[in-house]
N, C-alpha and C positions, 0 to 999 in steps of 0.2 A: 225133117230134121234129126241128125244124128245124135245119138247120147252122148255126154261128155264121158273120158272114163277119167276116173282118180286114183291114183295109186295111194294109200293109207300106210305109212310107215310108224309102226308103235312096235314097242316091245310088251305091252301089257294088252294081254288078248282080249280082256272086258271090254278096253276100250276101244278096240277094232271092233268088236261084234258089235256094240252099240253104235260106233260111227258107220259103221258099213252097212247097218239097218237102217238108221238115219239118211243117208245119201243114196241106196236103193230106192228107198219110200219118194224119194225126192228127185228120182227118175235119172241118176245116175248110173254108169257101169262102174265097179269098184272091184280095184285090185288091191291086196294086201300084202305086206310083208313083215316081219318080228323082227328086223333090225337093219342098219344100214347098208351090212352089207349086201344082202337079200333085197334091199330097197335098191339098189344101183342096179344090180342084177334086171331086174324087174322094169326097171325103167327103163333101160336099154331095149329089152324085148316088147313092150307093151308101148312104148312111148306114150303115155299117158298125157293127158290135156293139164292137170294139173297132178302137183305131189303135197299130201300132208304128212307132215315131217315131224316128230317128235324130236326134242333136243335132246336128253338124258336115256340113253340107251347102251346096253353092253354092245362088245365088240368093236363100233364105231360109231359113236355119237353125232347126234343131228349135226353139227356143225362140221365134222369132217365129211359127214355125207353130202352134206350141200356144196361143200368147196368142190369134192369130186363132180359131183352135178353139173355144176357152172364150169367146169372146166373140161367137161366131153362134148364134143361136138355135138354128138345124138343126143343130148338131154338138157345143153345150156340155155334149150329157148323155153323149157316147162317151168311154169310160175311155180313156187315154193312157198308155201305158207307153215310157219314153224310152229308149232306149238309147245309150250313149255309150262310145266307145272311150278317152277322156281319165279319169281319177282326179279330175278337177276338183270339188271338193267343192262350190264357190259355182255350178255350173253346177245340180249337183242339187239345193241350195235354192231357186234361181231357179224349176226347174221345179216342183218339188212346191207350192212359194207359188203359184205359178200356174195350179194345177191339174191338174198329173201324177199317174194314180193310182199309177203306179210308176215305178221306175229299175232298169235291168240294165246293167249295165256289159260292155262287149266285151272280150276275148273271153268268150263264156257257151257253156256246155253244154245241148244241146236240154232234156235234163230238166228245167232251172231255167228256160228260155224256157215250157216246155210249162205247168210248174207256176205260173208268175207269170201266164200266161193264164188259167190257170183258175181262179185265185183271185180275179182282176178280173173274172171273169165270172158267178160266183157269184150277183150281187144281178140280174143278166139274163133 
C-alpha cells in the first residue's frame, strides 16, 4: 500500500516540526509550507491526499487559502482539515461552508489529529 501524502500548512515552525514528526512516525509522507501562498503552490505540485491548514497566518490566511484550493480544479478534490487556535464559531462555519472536510481546535493531542486524518482519508 502506498503511503498517503499530507501537506501541512502552518506559519509556526514548532507546530510544523511537531506534527511532521508525529505524521512521519505514523507512516505518512509529509510536505510542509509556511503560509497559504506557499501551501497552494505545493498543493498544485505535490497533489497530497490531505491538507492540514492553519487558519491564522500572514500573507494569506487559512480561509482565503481554502477558497483558492476549492476553486482550483487541480486541488478541489483534496480533503482539507482546518486547524485553529481561536474558538471562533464563525470561522468554523465559514470553513465548513467553503469546503473544509473537518476542523480541529488547537491545542489538540496527537491521537485526535491522527483519528481525524484517518477518518478523512477513508474514501481515498
